[in-house]
N, C-alpha and C positions, 0 to 999 in steps of 0.2 A: 446350616443344607444351602448348596451353591442351587443359584437360581439356572431354569435351562434355559438356554441360548434360543432367541426368536429367530424365526428363518428372516434372513435379509431381505427377500423380497415383500415381507409383509411386517417390515419394522418400519420406527419411525426413524430410526437413525438412516436409512435411505432417502426417505424424504429430507430429511434435514442435511444431506450431501448435496442432494438436487437442490437445496435451498442455496448453501454453501457455492456450489457450481455456478448458479446461475450471479449471485451477488460479487463473485470474483471476477467474473467476465464482465460485470457491469462495472465493477471496480476499475479493472485494466483498462477498458474502454476510454472511462471516462480521464484517468489519467493521459492517457493519450492525447485526447482533446485539451486539457488542460495544459500540457505540454506545449500544443500548437499554440496557445494565446499568449504564454510565456516568451514565445520565440518571435511570435509578432510585435512584443512589449522590451525585446531586444535583452531579453534574459536567456542568454544560452545555457547555461550552468544550473540555472531553475529546470528548465526544459529538460536536461539531463537526468536531472534527480527524478522527476517526475516521470520520464522514459522509464529509470530503474524502478519507481514505483508500480509503473504497469507492469514490467517483464515480472516481476517478483509477485503480482496478482494472478497474473496468468501461469505462472508456475504451479501456483498454489490451486488454482482450476484442474489444470493437469493433474495434479496428485489427486484429487478429490475427485476426478473422472476413473482414472486410473482403479482409486478405491472400490468404486460402484461398479466397474465391469469385471473386476478379480474375485467381487466377493457375490457376483450374479451366479447362480446354479441355473439361471437359463436367459434368454434374451430378454431385456427390458425397452419395450418397445416406446413405452411414455412412462414419465413421471409427473403427475399432475400436482401443481403448486400454486401457490399463491404467493404474490411478491410485490414489495412495492417496485416503481422506477420512476424517481424522482428526476426531474428534467431543469436543473437549475442554473442560472446564467448569471454571470455580471463579471466584475474584475478578476483581475489573479488573484487579490487577497480574498474576495468573497467564495472564489472555487477553493480555493485553498481550504478556507473554514468548513466550509461544508463536507468536504474531504475527512477533516479533523475529527468531526462529531461522528463520520462514519466509520471511522477507523476505532474510534474509541467506544463506538456500541459493540462493534464486529468484536473486539478483542477483549473488552473487560465482562460482557454481557450475553452478547447473541452464540458466539462460540464457545465458551466456558458451560453453557446449556445445554448447549448440541452434544459437548463432548461428554458429558453427565448421562446424558439419555444414550450414547454409544456404549458407555461402562455400564450402565443399569441393563444393556440390552444383552451386554456378554460380546460385544463387539471392541475389544482392548484396543488391538493395534490402531482401528480408526479413532477412538477416544483420543491416542496418542497422537495421531494424525492432526487431528481438529487442535486440541491443546498447542500442537508446535506453531500452525497456523496463527493461533490466536496471540501468542506469543511476539510473532513476527508483526502482527495489527499493532498491538502496543508498543512495537518500536516505531513504527511508521507513524504512528500518532504523535511520539514524542517529536519523530522530525518534524512533521509539520507544525506543531505549535509551534518550534523553536523559529522557524521560517517564517510563521505567519507573523508572530512576532516583530521580527525583524523588518518585514514588508512593513508592517502598520507603524512602526516606529521610525520608518525611513533610516535604517541602521543596516541593510544589506553589507554596504561596503565602507563601512566606517565602525570605528569600536575607541571606548574611552582609554583602553591600555593597546599597547602594541602589540598586534597578531602577525601571524606569518600569511601573507597573501600568496594565490598560487595561482597562474592561468591555467586554465583547462584545456589551452590550444598548444601553447608551445612548452608549458611548466616551469615558466621564470617565476621565480620568487623573490620576496620581499617581507621584510619585520618592518610595520609601519603602524600606523594609528587608522589609516584609509587605504584604499585599494587605489590603484590607479586609475586615472579615468580612460588611458590607451596603453597598453601594455608595452611597455619600451624596449620587448625584444619583438615581439611578430606584429604589433600595431591593432591587434583586435579590441574592439571595445570593452569598457568595464563588466558588460555583461556576460563575460567569458571567465572571469575570476570567480575560483572556487570560495563559496560561501561557507563559512564556519560555523555549520549545525551538527549534531550526532548524526553518524552514517551509520550506526551500530546494524 
């Protein structure tokens, strides 16, 4: 016997979507702030990577916002939620490490549990949306783990084997064990070299 669908405005799914919206907005802002720190440290390509993550998080927030407004049968003037808002500061590496933990928690625990609630309440499209967001957060986690490892090992621009290095400014490429200190084509500093991490 199929379960009767819960009214959206009375659902735990609405509360969970509001939590996701708040979290994704927070994540997007945090990545923008960390990107600024990366640029201050001369890491232009890391800045670009972090800005892409910020863009992804804001796209998730938009999708969740749209899900809320499209499922509501009346105006929702306010959704009260309790949420944590950590304010952590530190080195670029420490900020990346904190983001790793956030992405892992969202992708592997929080969002899958929210998707299960949505499915149980009969909101299958919302469950699929939240599952899709969770999968992206898992990929963000993998990318950040690789980046963090390279930062901690001081191996952003060197490798035991020859790799293709590419300037994110002009596109100059070379296969070698270490990236150039200054791009031989456009003279941009090493921080513009694209870092070899998964970017799926």
